[in-house]
C-alpha positions as CSV (number, residue, x, y, z in Angstrom):
1,X,0.0,0.0,0.0
2,X,1.2,3.5,-0.8
3,X,0.4,7.0,0.6
4,X,0.3,10.2,-1.5
5,X,1.6,13.0,0.7
6,X,0.7,16.7,0.0
7,X,2.8,19.1,2.0
8,X,2.9,22.9,2.2
9,X,5.2,25.2,4.1
10,X,3.6,26.1,7.5
11,X,4.5,29.7,6.8
12,X,2.4,29.6,3.6
13,X,-0.4,27.1,4.3
14,X,-1.6,26.4,0.7
15,X,-3.6,23.3,1.0
16,X,-7.4,23.6,1.3
17,X,-10.2,21.0,1.2
18,X,-11.1,21.9,-2.4
19,X,-7.6,21.2,-3.6
20,X,-7.5,17.9,-1.8
21,X,-10.9,16.9,-3.1
22,X,-9.8,17.7,-6.7
23,X,-6.6,15.6,-6.2
24,X,-8.6,12.7,-4.7
25,X,-10.9,12.8,-7.7
26,X,-8.0,12.2,-10.0
27,X,-6.0,9.7,-7.8
28,X,-8.8,8.1,-5.7
29,X,-8.0,6.8,-2.2
30,X,-8.9,7.9,1.3
31,X,-8.1,11.4,2.6
32,X,-6.4,11.8,6.0
33,X,-5.4,15.2,7.3
34,X,-2.1,15.5,9.2
35,X,-2.2,19.2,9.8
36,X,-5.0,21.4,8.4
37,X,-3.9,23.5,5.4
38,X,-0.3,22.3,5.8
39,X,-0.2,18.5,5.3
40,X,-2.6,15.9,4.0
41,X,-2.3,12.4,2.7
42,X,-4.3,10.2,0.4
43,X,-4.1,6.6,1.4
44,X,-4.0,3.8,-1.3
45,X,-4.3,6.0,-4.4
46,X,-5.2,3.9,-7.4
47,X,-4.3,6.2,-10.3
48,X,-1.5,4.9,-12.6
49,X,0.8,7.8,-11.6
50,X,-0.6,9.5,-8.5
51,X,2.3,12.0,-8.3
52,X,1.8,13.3,-11.8
53,X,-1.9,13.4,-11.4
54,X,-1.6,15.5,-8.2
55,X,0.9,17.9,-9.7
56,X,-1.3,18.5,-12.7
57,X,-4.1,19.6,-10.3
58,X,-1.7,21.6,-8.0
59,X,-0.2,23.6,-10.9
60,X,2.0,26.4,-9.6
61,X,0.7,26.4,-6.0
62,X,3.5,25.9,-3.4
63,X,2.6,22.3,-2.5
64,X,5.0,19.4,-2.5
65,X,4.0,15.9,-3.5
66,X,5.5,12.5,-2.6
67,X,4.4,8.9,-2.9
68,X,5.7,6.7,-0.1
69,X,5.1,3.2,1.1
70,X,2.6,2.9,3.9
71,X,4.7,0.3,5.8
72,X,7.7,1.3,7.8
73,X,7.2,5.1,7.4
74,X,8.6,6.1,10.7
75,X,12.4,6.0,10.4
76,X,14.8,5.0,13.1
77,X,17.9,6.8,11.8
78,X,18.2,10.3,10.3
79,X,21.4,11.6,8.7
80,X,21.2,15.3,7.8
81,X,23.5,17.7,5.9
82,X,24.1,21.0,7.7
83,X,24.8,23.9,5.3
84,X,21.6,25.1,3.4
85,X,19.7,22.2,5.0
86,X,19.7,22.4,8.8
87,X,21.0,26.0,8.7
88,X,20.1,28.5,6.0
89,X,23.6,29.6,5.0
90,X,26.8,28.1,3.5
91,X,29.3,28.7,6.3
92,X,32.3,28.9,4.1
93,X,30.6,31.7,2.1
94,X,29.9,33.7,5.2
95,X,33.5,33.3,6.4
96,X,34.6,34.5,2.9
97,X,32.3,37.5,3.3
98,X,34.2,38.4,6.5
99,X,37.3,38.9,4.4
100,X,35.5,40.5,1.4
101,X,35.6,37.6,-1.1
102,X,32.2,36.1,-0.7
103,X,31.3,36.3,-4.4
104,X,34.5,34.4,-5.4
105,X,34.0,31.7,-2.9
106,X,30.3,31.4,-3.3
107,X,30.8,30.7,-7.0
108,X,33.0,27.8,-6.2
109,X,30.5,26.6,-3.6
110,X,27.7,26.7,-6.1
111,X,29.7,24.7,-8.7
112,X,30.7,22.1,-6.0
113,X,27.1,21.6,-4.8
114,X,26.0,21.2,-8.4
115,X,28.5,18.4,-8.8
116,X,30.6,20.3,-11.3
117,X,33.8,20.3,-9.2
118,X,35.6,17.7,-7.1
119,X,34.4,18.3,-3.5
120,X,37.7,17.9,-1.7
121,X,39.6,20.1,-4.1
122,X,36.9,22.8,-4.0
123,X,36.9,22.7,-0.2
124,X,40.6,23.0,0.1
125,X,40.7,25.8,-2.4
126,X,38.1,27.8,-0.6
127,X,39.7,27.3,2.8
128,X,43.0,28.5,1.4
129,X,41.4,31.7,0.4
130,X,40.4,32.6,4.0
131,X,43.8,31.9,5.4
132,X,44.6,34.2,8.3
133,X,41.0,34.8,9.4
134,X,40.9,35.2,13.2
135,X,39.0,32.9,15.5
136,X,37.1,35.8,17.0
137,X,35.9,36.7,13.5
138,X,34.7,33.1,12.9
139,X,32.9,33.2,16.2
140,X,31.2,36.4,15.2
141,X,30.1,34.8,11.9
142,X,28.7,31.8,13.8
143,X,26.9,34.1,16.2
144,X,25.6,36.8,13.9
145,X,25.2,35.4,10.4
146,X,24.0,31.8,10.8
147,X,20.3,31.0,11.2
148,X,18.6,27.7,11.9
149,X,16.4,26.4,9.1
150,X,12.7,26.4,10.0
151,X,11.3,23.2,11.4
152,X,14.7,21.7,12.2
153,X,14.3,21.5,16.0
154,X,10.8,20.1,15.6
155,X,12.1,17.4,13.2
156,X,15.0,16.3,15.5
157,X,13.2,16.5,18.8
158,X,10.1,14.6,17.4
159,X,12.2,11.8,15.8
160,X,14.2,11.4,19.0
161,X,11.1,11.3,21.1
162,X,9.9,8.4,19.0
163,X,13.2,6.5,19.4
164,X,15.2,7.6,16.3
165,X,19.0,8.3,16.3
166,X,19.9,11.6,14.6
167,X,23.3,12.4,13.0
168,X,24.5,15.7,11.5
169,X,27.2,14.9,8.9
170,X,28.6,17.9,7.2
171,X,31.1,18.7,4.5
172,X,31.5,21.9,6.5
173,X,33.4,22.5,9.7
174,X,33.2,21.2,13.3
175,X,33.4,24.8,14.4
176,X,29.9,25.2,13.2
177,X,28.5,21.6,13.2
178,X,29.3,20.8,16.8
179,X,27.7,24.1,17.9
180,X,24.5,23.9,15.9
181,X,24.1,20.2,16.4
182,X,23.9,20.9,20.1
183,X,21.5,23.8,19.6
184,X,19.2,21.8,17.4
185,X,19.4,18.6,19.4
186,X,21.3,16.0,17.3
187,X,22.8,13.0,18.9
188,X,26.1,13.5,17.1
189,X,27.9,15.7,14.6
190,X,30.6,14.8,12.1
191,X,32.4,17.5,10.0
192,X,35.8,18.7,8.8
193,X,38.3,20.3,11.1
194,X,39.7,23.8,10.3
195,X,43.4,24.1,11.3
196,X,44.7,27.1,13.3
197,X,48.0,28.6,14.0
198,X,47.3,30.2,17.3
199,X,44.1,32.2,16.7
200,X,44.3,32.4,12.9
201,X,43.3,30.0,10.2
202,X,46.3,28.3,8.5
203,X,44.2,28.0,5.3
204,X,44.2,24.2,5.6
205,X,41.7,21.4,6.6
206,X,42.7,18.3,8.5
207,X,42.5,15.0,6.7
208,X,40.6,12.9,6.0
209,X,37.9,15.1,4.4
210,X,34.3,14.5,5.3
211,X,32.7,14.1,1.9
212,X,29.9,12.1,0.2
213,X,31.5,8.8,1.0
214,X,31.7,9.7,4.7
215,X,28.0,10.5,4.7
216,X,27.1,7.2,3.0
217,X,29.3,5.2,5.3
218,X,27.8,6.8,8.3
219,X,24.2,6.1,7.5
220,X,25.1,2.5,6.6
221,X,27.0,2.1,9.8
222,X,24.2,3.5,12.0
223,X,21.7,1.1,10.4
224,X,24.1,-1.8,10.8
225,X,24.8,-1.0,14.5
226,X,21.1,-1.1,15.2
227,X,20.3,-4.1,13.1
228,X,18.1,-2.1,10.9
229,X,17.5,-2.4,7.2
230,X,18.3,0.7,5.1
231,X,14.6,1.1,4.6
232,X,14.4,2.3,8.2
233,X,16.7,5.3,7.5
234,X,16.1,8.8,6.3
235,X,18.6,11.2,4.7
236,X,18.2,14.9,3.8
237,X,20.4,17.3,2.0
238,X,20.7,19.7,-0.9
239,X,24.0,19.3,-2.7
240,X,25.8,16.8,-4.9
241,X,27.8,15.5,-1.9
242,X,24.5,14.3,-0.3
243,X,23.3,12.3,-3.3
244,X,24.9,9.0,-2.3
245,X,23.3,8.9,1.1
246,X,20.0,10.2,-0.3
247,X,19.9,7.4,-2.8
248,X,20.8,4.8,-0.2
249,X,18.3,5.8,2.5
250,X,14.8,4.4,2.9
251,X,13.5,8.0,2.5
252,X,16.1,10.1,0.6
253,X,14.9,13.7,0.7
254,X,16.3,16.6,-1.5
255,X,15.3,19.7,0.5
256,X,15.3,23.0,-1.5
257,X,18.0,21.2,-3.5
258,X,20.2,22.0,-6.5
259,X,18.3,20.8,-9.7
260,X,20.9,18.1,-10.3
261,X,20.2,16.7,-6.9
262,X,16.4,17.1,-6.8
263,X,16.2,15.3,-10.2
264,X,17.8,12.2,-8.7
265,X,16.3,12.1,-5.3
266,X,13.5,9.7,-4.4
267,X,11.7,12.6,-2.6
268,X,12.0,16.3,-3.3
269,X,10.7,19.1,-1.0
270,X,10.8,22.4,-2.8
271,X,8.3,24.4,-0.7
272,X,8.0,22.9,2.8
273,X,10.3,23.4,5.7
274,X,12.0,20.6,7.7
275,X,8.7,19.5,9.3
276,X,7.9,18.1,5.9
277,X,10.1,15.2,6.8
278,X,7.8,14.4,9.7
279,X,4.7,14.5,7.6
280,X,6.3,12.2,5.1
281,X,6.6,9.7,8.0
282,X,2.9,10.1,8.9
283,X,3.4,12.3,12.0
284,X,0.4,14.5,12.7
285,X,0.6,18.1,14.0
286,X,-0.3,16.7,17.5
287,X,2.6,14.3,17.4
288,X,5.2,17.0,16.7
289,X,7.4,18.0,19.6
290,X,7.9,21.8,19.4
């Protein structure tokens, strides 16, 4: 049995009864509201392609659509990317802004996240460009420029409340990942280590680099440690270095992702916030820990 999920952003609740009824008419199945105007599901749709049918009805309204299996929806492991996923910025770009070269570095970041550049080479190139940046300036960036992505705390606290293990695995830096993982509530954080000479960046990153293979190995290891099939896992990210774990996970979610990534992910969320990952799992608004 499958479930057709219709999800909007809580900040722009765009799902009404008329829209759901029109979609049900095309897909058939039973309507079940998870959160009025924000999330609804249609159980056992019988249309040949429920997702295409729903999207045809939705048109340009800001509503995401996903078809998921009804069995095993609540996942027991979550591995999440950090930059532009659990936080709204790319940390390396904000560090570059502190030394006046944001445009140059952001262009490299964009190409790397689109899969156009080797991730490790692109990372080392960008870090070299911010050599000499003081620790105090990095702390200021972390404090003043980085914002948490909406819905992140609710996602992590709800999944943990229902027994899941949550891991933040970032191609960014421990300086940010450790700090924000604690603020959001993750069980662990894994990221790259910036190297310092006293209080200034050396322009280098410690080896080995946390990259797409690290992310894949971590989600596989967490499942194995818990004797779980990969179908019991969920991964979320936005860039090319997230694709391997997204493809391997039971629910692999491309969240506000680069087109190259969204096109290959099993599930894409273009409009919703991070609570969309809870609605995909069948959590209702009343279940969510806020």
